[in-house]
Structure formats: C-alpha cells, structure tokens
RODO-2510 file (C-alpha; in nm, 4 decimals, decimal comma):
residues 99
     n   res          X          Y          Z
     1     m    10,3713    -8,5016     6,0829
     2     t    10,0385    -8,5803     5,9168
     3     k    10,0104    -8,6730     5,5545
     4     k     9,7864    -8,4498     5,3445
     5     v     9,5271    -8,6207     5,1276
     6     k     9,3691    -8,4543     4,8280
     7     i     8,9933    -8,4735     4,8067
     8     s     9,0267    -8,5900     4,4485
     9     d     9,2246    -8,8920     4,5753
    10     l     8,9425    -9,0087     4,8045
    11     k     8,7307    -9,3016     4,6934
    12     v     8,3682    -9,2193     4,6133
    13     f     8,1300    -9,3766     4,8651
    14     d     7,8951    -9,6349     4,7139
    15     m     7,6282    -9,7733     4,9465
    16     a     7,5917   -10,0783     4,7198
    17     e     7,9334   -10,1979     4,8380
    18     m     7,8051   -10,2071     5,1986
    19     l     7,5011   -10,4211     5,1172
    20     d     7,6716   -10,7570     5,1388
    21     s     7,4088   -10,9520     5,3341
    22     e     7,0329   -10,9990     5,3572
    23     q     7,0399   -10,8333     5,6992
    24     a     7,2250   -10,5249     5,5712
    25     i     6,9784   -10,4895     5,2834
    26     a     6,6763   -10,5228     5,5145
    27     e     6,8139   -10,2673     5,7605
    28     y     6,8990   -10,0218     5,4820
    29     l     6,5529   -10,0443     5,3264
    30     t     6,3865   -10,0144     5,6692
    31     v     6,5702    -9,6884     5,7376
    32     v     6,4760    -9,5532     5,3949
    33     l     6,1098    -9,6550     5,4364
    34     e     6,0960    -9,4640     5,7656
    35     e     6,1719    -9,1438     5,5712
    36     n     5,8337    -9,1707     5,3899
    37     d     5,9936    -9,0495     5,0668
    38     s     5,8962    -9,2479     4,7576
    39     s     6,1843    -9,1033     4,5567
    40     a     6,4333    -9,2117     4,8246
    41     l     6,2787    -9,5605     4,8236
    42     a     6,3156    -9,5860     4,4457
    43     e     6,6794    -9,4794     4,4696
    44     a     6,7449    -9,7221     4,7574
    45     l     6,5932   -10,0092     4,5597
    46     g     6,8209    -9,9130     4,2733
    47     t     7,1185    -9,9252     4,5082
    48     v     7,0177   -10,2693     4,6345
    49     a     6,9598   -10,3878     4,2781
    50     r     7,3119   -10,2731     4,1848
    51     a     7,4481   -10,4603     4,4875
    52     r     7,2684   -10,7776     4,3749
    53     g     7,3328   -10,7302     4,0055
    54     m     7,0970   -10,5207     3,7962
    55     t     7,0732   -10,7819     3,5194
    56     q     6,9713   -11,0528     3,7659
    57     v     6,7096   -10,8263     3,9289
    58     a     6,5756   -10,7219     3,5887
    59     e     6,5311   -11,0851     3,4834
    60     a     6,3692   -11,1841     3,8144
    61     s     6,1297   -10,8877     3,8105
    62     g     6,0393   -10,9158     3,4432
    63     i     6,1391   -10,5544     3,3819
    64     a     6,3879   -10,4626     3,1104
    65     r     6,7263   -10,3637     3,2535
    66     e     6,7189   -10,0166     3,0951
    67     a     6,3656    -9,9557     3,2248
    68     l     6,4765   -10,0678     3,5702
    69     y     6,7627    -9,8176     3,5723
    70     k     6,5184    -9,5444     3,4683
    71     a     6,2544    -9,6399     3,7269
    72     l     6,5053    -9,6610     4,0141
    73     r     6,7151    -9,3521     3,9449
    74     p     6,7325    -9,0618     4,1923
    75     g     6,4183    -8,8498     4,1687
    76     a     6,2124    -9,1203     3,9985
    77     q     5,8503    -9,1841     4,0926
    78     p     5,7951    -9,5488     3,9889
    79     r     5,4538    -9,7126     3,9935
    80     f     5,3707    -9,9240     4,2963
    81     d     5,3572   -10,2295     4,0715
    82     t     5,7214   -10,1689     3,9784
    83     i     5,8181   -10,1357     4,3464
    84     q     5,6396   -10,4625     4,4270
    85     r     5,8053   -10,6516     4,1421
    86     v     6,1522   -10,5251     4,2311
    87     m     6,1071   -10,6009     4,6004
    88     a     5,9901   -10,9535     4,5162
    89     a     6,2929   -10,9991     4,2897
    90     l     6,5168   -10,8813     4,5742
    91     g     6,3488   -11,1158     4,8225
    92     v     6,2248   -10,8423     5,0565
    93     k     5,8724   -10,7469     5,1727
    94     l     5,6993   -10,4285     5,2812
    95     r     5,5422   -10,4596     5,6251
    96     a     5,2808   -10,2458     5,7936
    97     s     5,2939   -10,1534     6,1607
    98     a     5,0948    -9,9197     6,3795
    99     a     5,2295    -9,5657     6,3795
***
C-alpha cells in the first residue's frame, strides 16, 4: 500500500539550495543566459546571491542589500551596470560566442 502525501506537506523547491559549487552556479547562469530574457537573468542572479549570502554579495558589489533585493527580484529590469557589479561580486563573467 502506498502512503499518501499532502501537497501542503511537500517542501518548497529553492534553486539556491542546489547552487553549492562554482560549477553549479556557472551551469545555472549559462542555461538562464541562453533564454535571452533579462528578467530571468536578474532573478537567477538573485538566486545565486541568496545561495552565496545576500549581505556578502551586497558588500562586494557596493550595492545596498535592500537595493540588491529590489534589482534582482522576479520581473526586475536592472541596469547593465548593476548586472556587471553583481556578476563581479559573484566571481562569474559574461562571455560572447558566435551564434
């Protein structure tokens, strides 16, 4: 006999918990970049920042923690400068390749 599980008893999935290595972070951001969706990239950077520690990323990027949460929330359209500063703080780079 199988045990029934209530949906309300299931743990909420949090991608930040899966980003436990530099390789996992790089692969995650690569997949998101391939979607060509700036809002998805902002959200993904927010997820990575949460995995690393938002306070640490805020200090390293020179952006206030509250402003960082706002800039990297779902649906946000952060400036490119913000994306660059966060990526530098996370230790990752954007790379161009022929389409």
